[in-house]
N, C-alpha and C positions, 0 to 999 in steps of 0.2 A: 504494500500500500504506500510505502514511502516513495516508490517510483511515480505513482499517480500524483501524489501530493507535490513532488518536485516538478513534474510536468505542468501542473496547474500554476505553480509559482512562475515557471518560465513564461507561460501564457499571460500571466498577470504583468510580468515585466514587459512583454511585447505590447500589451495594451497601454502601459505607461509610456513606452517609447512612442507609440502612435499618437497618444494624446498630447504629450509635451512637444513632440516633434512637429505635429500639426500646428501647435501654437507658435513655436520658434520660427518655422518657415514663413509665417505671416508677418514677422517683425519688420521686415524691410518693405513689405507691400504697402502702398498708400491706401488700399482698400482692404483693411483688415476685416476678417470675417471667420465664421465657423466653417471649416472644411470637413470633408468626409473622414479624414484621418482622426480629427478630434472627436467626431461623433462616434465612430466605431471604436476608438480607443477608450472612450468613456464607458460604452456598453461592455467592452471586454473587461475593463477594470471592475465594474459593478458585478458582473456575473462570476468572474473568477474569484473575486474577493469573497463573495457569499459562499462559493464552493470551498474555498480554503478554510473559512471559519467553520463550515459544516463538517469538513473532514477532521479538523482539530477538536471540535466539540464532541464528535462521535467516538473519540478515543482510538481511532484507527491509526493515528500518527501521534508521536510524542511531542506535541506542541502545547505550550501554555498560552492561554488567551487572557488579555487584559480587556474585559468587556467594555469598560469606559472608553478606552482608546479606539476599539473597534466601532463603537457607537458613533463617536465623533467622526471617524473616517467614513462611515457609512452615510451619515448625513451630508458630508461634503461631497461624496461621489454621487449621491442622489441629486444634489443641487447642480453639480457639473453636468450630469447626464440630462437633466431637465433643460438647462440652459443650452446645451448642444442640440437637443431635440428642437427647441424653439428656434435657435439660430440657423439650423439647416434649411428652414423654410423661408427665411428672409433673404433679401438680396443685400450684398455688401454695399457700403461699409457698415460694419457692426462692431465698432471699436469697444463699446461698453461690454457687450457679450463676450467678445474675444478676450478682453483684459480680465474679466471676472473668471472665465474658465481657466485661463492661464494662471492667475494668482491663486485660485482655489486648488488647482492641481499641484502647483508647487508647494502650497501649504500642506497638502496631504502627504507629499514626499517628506517634508520636514517632520511632520507628526509621526510618520512611519519609522523614520530613522532615529529621531532624537527623543521621543517619548519613551521613557523606561519604566 
């Protein structure tokens, strides 16, 4: 089961790369907006994050869970996913949506790494 858990962690990182990469690639663009990479990355982060917590809670892997940290990260990724969903239907420029998605995504990275 460790293999499956590690595979889902890799998919979680791929979702992170897509989300933040989609944000960064828009930095030099005059018409910043939500792109497909940001939307799909947010969905991947949400789904794989829930799967990771489910695997850890089920006891199939030896991972300890900080439920407060997970709750904060879940709220942030839900907001990011909702903003990306809204933004994908609008035409650029969407500077406010783009900036909010990027800032919240990077905040989620800081929470994941620095919250002990």
